[in-house]
C-alpha positions in Angstrom: -21.2 37.0 1.9 -23.1 35.1 -0.9 -21.7 31.7 -1.7 -21.0 32.8 -5.3 -18.7 35.5 -3.9 -17.1 33.0 -1.5 -16.1 30.8 -4.4 -15.0 33.7 -6.6 -12.5 35.1 -4.1 -11.3 31.7 -2.8 -8.0 30.4 -4.0 -9.2 26.7 -3.7 -10.8 26.4 -7.2 -7.6 27.5 -8.9 -5.3 25.3 -6.8 -7.9 22.5 -7.3 -7.4 22.6 -11.1 -3.6 22.1 -10.6 -4.2 19.4 -8.1 -6.5 17.5 -10.4 -4.0 17.7 -13.2 -1.2 16.4 -10.9 -3.4 13.5 -9.6 -4.1 12.5 -13.2 -0.4 12.6 -14.0 0.8 10.8 -10.9 -2.0 8.1 -10.6 -0.2 5.9 -13.1 2.5 5.2 -10.5 -0.2 4.1 -8.1 -2.2 2.0 -10.6 0.8 -0.4 -11.0 0.6 -1.2 -7.2 -3.1 -2.1 -7.1 -4.1 -5.7 -6.8 -6.5 -5.9 -9.8 -10.1 -6.7 -9.0 -9.6 -6.3 -5.2 -11.6 -3.4 -3.6 -9.5 -3.5 -0.5 -6.4 -2.7 -2.5 -8.1 0.0 -4.6 -9.2 1.9 -1.5 -5.9 1.4 0.3 -3.8 2.7 -2.7 -6.1 5.7 -3.1 -4.9 6.9 0.3 -1.3 7.2 -1.0 -2.4 10.2 -3.1 -3.0 12.1 0.1 0.6 13.0 0.0 -0.4 15.6 -2.7 -3.9 16.5 -1.7 -3.2 17.3 2.0 -0.4 19.9 1.3 -2.7 21.5 -1.3 -5.6 22.0 1.1 -3.2 23.1 3.8 -1.8 25.8 1.6 -5.4 26.9 0.6 -6.3 26.9 4.3 -3.3 29.1 5.1 -4.3 31.5 2.3 -7.8 31.8 3.6 -6.6 32.3 7.1 -4.3 35.1 6.0 -7.2 36.8 4.1 -9.4 36.6 7.2 -6.7 38.2 9.4 -6.0 41.0 6.9 -9.8 41.8 6.6 -10.0 42.1 10.4 -13.4 40.6 10.3 -12.9 38.8 13.6 -11.8 41.9 15.5 -14.0 44.0 17.6 -17.6 42.7 17.9 -18.1 40.6 14.7 -21.7 39.9 13.6 -20.8 36.2 13.0 -19.0 33.7 15.2 -15.4 32.6 14.6 -16.7 29.1 13.6 -19.3 30.7 11.2 -16.7 32.8 9.5 -14.1 30.0 9.3 -16.6 27.5 7.9 -17.7 29.9 5.2 -14.2 30.8 4.0 -13.0 27.2 4.2 -15.9 25.5 2.5 -14.4 25.8 -1.0 -11.2 24.2 0.3 -13.0 21.4 2.0 -15.1 20.8 -1.2 -11.9 20.7 -3.3 -10.3 18.3 -0.9 -13.3 16.0 -0.9 -13.4 16.0 -4.7 -9.7 15.2 -4.8 -10.3 12.2 -2.5 -13.1 11.1 -4.7 -11.0 11.6 -7.8 -8.1 9.5 -6.3 -10.5 6.7 -5.8 -12.1 7.2 -9.2 -8.8 7.0 -11.0 -8.2 3.5 -9.5 -11.9 2.4 -9.8 -11.5 0.6 -13.1 -9.3 -2.0 -11.3 -12.1 -2.7 -8.7 -14.6 -5.5 -9.0 -17.9 -6.0 -7.2 -19.1 -3.5 -4.7 -17.1 -1.7 -1.9 -17.2 -3.0 1.6 -17.1 -1.4 5.0 -13.3 -1.2 5.1 -13.3 0.8 1.9 -15.8 3.2 3.4 -13.7 3.5 6.6 -10.6 4.3 4.5 -12.5 7.1 2.6 -13.7 8.4 6.0 -10.2 8.5 7.3 -9.0 10.3 4.2 -11.7 13.0 4.7 -10.6 13.5 8.3 -7.0 14.0 7.1 -8.1 16.6 4.6 -10.2 18.4 7.3 -7.2 18.4 9.7 -4.7 19.8 7.2 -7.2 22.4 6.1 -7.7 23.5 9.7 -4.0 23.5 10.6 -3.3 25.5 7.5 -6.0 28.0 8.4 -4.6 28.5 11.9 -1.1 29.0 10.4 -2.6 31.7 8.1 -4.2 33.4 11.1 -0.9 33.3 13.1 2.1 33.7 10.8 3.2 36.7 8.7 1.9 36.8 5.2 5.2 35.9 3.6 5.6 32.8 5.7 2.0 31.4 6.1 1.4 29.6 2.8 5.0 28.2 2.4 5.0 27.0 6.0 1.7 25.2 5.6 2.6 23.7 2.2 6.0 22.5 3.2 5.0 21.4 6.7 2.1 19.4 5.4 4.2 17.8 2.7 7.0 16.8 5.0 4.5 15.2 7.4 2.8 13.3 4.6 5.9 12.2 2.7 8.9 11.9 5.1 7.7 9.2 7.6 7.7 6.6 4.8 11.5 6.9 4.9 11.8 6.5 8.6 12.8 3.3 10.4 10.5 4.2 13.3 7.7 2.1 11.9 4.8 3.4 14.0 5.4 7.0 12.8 4.6 5.8 9.2 1.2 4.7 10.3 0.0 8.1 11.6 -0.4 10.2 8.5 -2.8 8.0 6.5 -0.5 7.2 3.5 1.0 4.0 4.9 -2.1 2.1 3.6 -0.1 1.9 0.4 1.6 -1.1 2.0 -1.8 -3.0 1.6 -3.2 -5.2 0.1 -2.5 -8.4 -1.8 -5.4 -10.9 -2.2 -4.5 -12.7 1.1 -4.5 -9.5 3.1 -7.0 -6.9 4.4 -6.4 -3.5 5.8 -5.8 -3.7 9.5 -8.4 -1.6 11.4 -5.6 -0.2 13.5 -4.0 1.3 10.4 -7.2 3.2 9.7 -8.1 4.2 13.3 -4.7 5.6 14.1 -4.4 8.3 11.4 -8.1 9.1 12.0 -7.4 9.7 15.7 -4.4 11.9 14.9 -6.5 13.9 12.5 -9.1 14.4 15.2 -6.3 15.5 17.6 -5.1 18.1 15.0 -8.7 19.4 14.6 -9.1 19.8 18.3 -5.7 21.4 18.7 -6.4 23.8 15.9 -9.7 24.9 17.6 -8.0 25.3 21.0 -5.2 27.4 19.6 -7.5 30.2 18.3 -9.5 30.5 21.5 -9.2 33.8 23.4 -8.7 32.1 26.8 -5.0 31.4 27.3 -5.8 28.7 29.8 -7.6 26.7 27.1 -4.9 27.4 24.5 -2.2 25.6 26.4 -4.3 22.5 26.2 -3.7 22.3 22.4 -0.3 20.6 22.5 -1.5 18.4 25.3 -4.5 17.2 23.3 -2.3 16.6 20.3 0.3 14.7 22.3 -2.3 12.5 23.8 -3.8 11.7 20.4 -0.4 10.9 18.9 0.5 8.7 22.0 -2.7 6.8 21.8 -2.4 6.3 18.1 1.2 5.1 18.4 0.1 2.6 21.0 -2.7 1.4 18.6 -0.4 0.8 15.6 2.8 -0.4 17.4 1.9 -4.1 17.0 1.7 -3.7 13.2 5.3 -2.6 12.6 5.6 -1.1 9.1 2.7 -3.1 7.6 -0.8 -1.7 7.3 -2.3 -5.2 6.5 -3.4 -8.3 8.4 -4.2 -11.8 7.1 -7.4 -12.2 5.2 -9.8 -14.8 6.6 -9.3 -18.0 4.7 -12.9 -18.9 5.2 -13.8 -16.8 2.1 -11.7 -19.0 -0.1 -13.3 -21.8 -2.3 -11.3 -25.0 -2.7 -11.4 -27.5 -5.5 -9.2 -30.1 -7.1 -7.2 -32.9 -5.4 -3.5 -32.9 -6.6 -3.0 -30.2 -5.5 -6.0 -28.8 -3.8 -6.5 -25.3 -5.2 -8.0 -22.7 -2.9 -9.0 -19.4 -4.6 -10.2 -16.0 -3.3 -13.5 -14.6 -4.6 -11.7 -12.3 -7.0 -10.2 -15.4 -8.7 -13.3 -17.5 -9.2 -13.6 -16.7 -12.9 -10.3 -18.5 -13.5 -11.0 -21.5 -11.3 -11.3 -24.1 -14.0 -8.1 -23.1 -15.8 -6.1 -22.8 -12.5 -7.1 -26.3 -11.4 -6.2 -27.7 -14.8 -2.8 -25.9 -14.9 -1.9 -26.9 -11.3 -2.9 -30.5 -11.8 -0.9 -30.8 -15.0 2.2 -29.2 -13.4 1.9 -31.5 -10.4 1.6 -34.6 -12.6 4.6 -33.6 -14.7 6.8 -33.1 -11.7 5.5 -36.2 -9.9 6.5 -38.2 -12.9 10.1 -37.0 -12.4 10.0 -38.0 -8.7 9.6 -34.4 -7.4 7.2 -33.8 -4.5 5.2 -30.6 -4.6 2.7 -28.9 -2.4 -0.6 -30.5 -1.5 -2.5 -27.1 -1.4 -2.1 -24.2 -3.7 -3.4 -20.6 -3.2 -2.2 -18.2 -5.9 -2.0 -14.5 -5.0 -2.6 -13.0 -8.5 -6.1 -11.9 -9.2 -5.7 -13.0 -12.9 -3.3 -15.9 -12.7 -1.7 -17.2 -16.0 -0.6 -20.7 -16.9 3.1 -19.8 -16.4 2.4 -18.3 -13.0 0.5 -21.3 -11.7 3.0 -23.8 -13.1 5.9 -21.9 -11.6 4.1 -21.6 -8.3 3.6 -25.4 -8.2 7.2 -25.9 -9.2 8.7 -23.6 -6.6 6.7 -25.3 -3.9 9.1 -28.2 -4.2 11.9 -26.0 -2.8 12.4 -24.9 0.8 10.3 -21.7 1.4 12.7 -20.2 3.9 16.5 -19.7 4.0 18.3 -21.8 6.6 19.1 -20.1 9.9 22.8 -20.3 9.3 22.5 -18.2 6.2 21.5 -15.2 8.4 24.9 -15.2 10.0 27.3 -16.5 7.4 28.0 -17.7 3.9 25.3 -19.8 2.2 26.8 -21.6 -0.8 23.4 -23.1 -1.7 22.1 -19.7 -2.8 23.9 -20.3 -6.1 21.7 -23.3 -6.8 18.4 -21.5 -6.2 18.1 -19.9 -9.7 19.0 -23.0 -11.7 16.8 -25.3 -9.6 13.8 -22.9 -10.0 14.2 -22.7 -13.8 14.6 -26.4 -14.1 11.5 -27.1 -12.0 9.3 -24.5 -13.8 10.2 -25.8 -17.3 9.5 -29.4 -16.2 6.2 -28.2 -14.8 5.2 -27.1 -18.3 5.9 -23.3 -18.1 7.1 -21.6 -21.2 10.9 -21.9 -21.2 11.5 -18.5 -22.8 9.4 -16.7 -20.3 11.0 -18.6 -17.4 14.6 -18.1 -18.5 14.1 -14.4 -19.2 13.6 -13.8 -15.5 17.0 -15.2 -14.5 20.7 -14.6 -15.2 21.9 -16.1 -18.4 24.4 -18.5 -16.6 21.6 -19.7 -14.3 19.3 -20.4 -17.3 22.1 -22.1 -19.2 22.8 -24.6 -16.3 19.1 -25.5 -16.2 18.9 -25.8 -20.0 21.9 -28.2 -20.1 20.5 -30.3 -17.3 17.2 -30.7 -19.2 19.2 -32.5 -22.0 20.4 -35.2 -19.6 18.5 -38.5 -18.9 15.7 -38.2 -16.4 17.4 -40.1 -13.7 20.5 -37.8 -14.0 18.2 -34.8 -13.8 16.5 -36.1 -10.6 19.9 -36.8 -9.0 21.1 -33.3 -9.9 18.0 -31.8 -8.3 18.1 -33.9 -5.1 21.8 -33.2 -4.5 21.5 -29.4 -5.1 18.2 -29.1 -3.2 20.0 -30.3 -0.1 22.3 -27.2 -0.2 19.2 -25.0 0.2 18.7 -26.2 3.8 22.2 -26.0 5.2 25.4 -24.0 4.8 28.1 -26.8 4.8 27.4 -28.2 1.3 28.6 -26.8 -2.0 26.2 -27.0 -5.0 27.3 -29.1 -7.9 25.8 -27.3 -10.9 28.0 -28.6 -13.8 25.8 -31.0 -15.9 28.9 -32.9 -16.9 29.3 -34.2 -13.4 26.1 -36.2 -13.6 
């Protein structure tokens, strides 16, 4: 059949139009999760849109499989091989799936900077394997199930596999469908190779199983579930060490450090703001040191476009314990009530805009900090030191009332 006719009778172009419109409408939810300027995050977040693309191509594959079965083109002594016929009818679906993957990346591309790396290419390759696998499985369903069941079964089955694992507490299952890369990446993270390899391997297993199922030899057909089980088992073993995360720490060697008090270390995506960040961090450190508050000696902001308030608040919160005490995991922790007022007080003293800072906390917490700021400097420091102790233990009650100092 001429390619023009293949495209004319295929359902893929029509479904593709709906898919494109849906991706445009939904991409705004994903855009908010991208770490601006970071290619690793852009590529990883594009994989989350597979939750819509995979079911669409699975349904198209089922429709094409149903048409091939009804035409009986594979019965008797066909002039073309099974693979030849299958590839011809599935080409429009594969093209639509590939374009959808490209569109998912393109919609997020404005937030990227520089050029893509090998990890981004690996993520795109994994996404294309997922598309091919869902297309093949949908095609086999169309060849096997009654007409009234084929397309709904492929559509619903594909969507459940792509969407439901994210709600499961069995973390390794989340890593197998390709969408869990949405858990990556902040500036200090990169996509773990395991999180890319595992869904790619599962997709290869699905492709092999789909091919074995349609063979005429029953002895080879029974290998299909075995092949798929092995692929899933190996993939689960690969991603088990990751837990729910799809990321791993980014090598700190790519950072550039400058400044002294504190030493500011920035990722390549932050270099344009280096001068301002060092100025803000140094000023915040000087302000708090003048009060007698000790802050961190090294600072590494995680925002790709840090603001003055963010940097000053980051320096300020470094004066507080970074982890809750062990006792708080098993019982009451009175010091938790002091965390908000202390953070507000530190941030404002570090030079952050008071209105911006207080807007992020409960009114009573902001009011405590505001009243303390009206007290003499030595009273403020005493208030801070006494309440900061309650953050490291569970047997002390915070004293937040400014009148008691």
